[in-house]
C-alpha angles and dihedrals in degrees: 000000000000126000089250093059101034120116088246092056090049090052092051091048091052090051089054095045099046126043114221096014109225109221117187129195117251110196093192143356093277091056090048088060092048091051090051090050090052090058103255119154097208139020137203140220112209123210088217088050093053091048096047099031105038101024105025090232137120124264097258103124094281097127120101127213091253091052088059096042092054089059094041092054093047091054098043093047091067106022128057094195110120110260124218110203131203107224095175107209096343102276099271144033099257139068087245091060091050093047090051090050093051095047093046092048092053091047090052092054101262116155101196143353142194124223122194142212100234121117118264093264088062131176135210107289092238097050127091123251099053120160125199134201123239119282090248092055091050092050089052090053089053093048092050091051093047092048091050097057113122090180111054090207095057103122116231119197121190113213122203124198092183095107093082094035106042106005136256097291092056092044091052090050090054092048093053090049090052092051091050087052091056109274114153095207143007128236107202099199121210096002109174106205144018095254088061091057090048091054092052091047093051094044103045104039092210131094113293124210124215116203105214097187121163123250092014140112097278120077116241095260117189126238092254091050092052091044088055090063097040101257110164102196130039110196126201099183104176108004096119092040092055091049091047093051092049091050092047091052092051092051093046092049093047095050092047092045100043102029091235142052098235094111093054104038090098090062094055132094105251124240090250093049091053091047091051092049095053099036094247096159092051090054090047094051090050089051092049090049091053094049094045093051090049094059 
């Protein structure tokens, strides 16, 4: 794999070609294919999504590296869109843990990641009670990640949760220190207004990511609004996952209540639609060709 064709290179190209780059969460390989079909240039694997979707657990630092890698591999095996991955605090307390995470992620086909400054016993970024490590420890995390890259184009984003803990000024100071340590981008978690994003953009001089998650601390700013303050990445981490869960609950409730699914069939993806999305007929034709040639 050359630098020109690596996932990291594709992520960087997408950042150049689309401003801001819309990045949508793909909870699994099937959703990655749906995102590609809808025209997105990059996709995202949320740590909270891995916890809730793959493990049925809350986003409280419970995921392991292998939990995340399983989902990364499944997605990158079938979809070439560059994948941004949430690695929480790096999956371990030492630089060696972080280095192992970065190397494993690149090997699994990841294009980019973000690493955060919460303590190991982390919480969802839009919940109260967050604690963060010192600025020095966060800088060390970034340095460990930068040094571990086996693909120079792998895009490393430093996430700071300091806005809610220490305020915007302190968060910007941390972000600048992370950029000086080698971070390629900054994730200003739980920013509450557009002027805050503008301050980050002006201060750090690298691409800034806005996490536009539903039901959180950040208003649902539009692409044009974020573009007006220079934000480079607009992240929708769990939008499709939330919609999928709501739809599933409605179907389960209807079948249990009515004893049949007739009243909800119209809300379902048809068999043919599913087959088209996953390339079923192409696989079937290949299978038929193999069997016919063997006769």
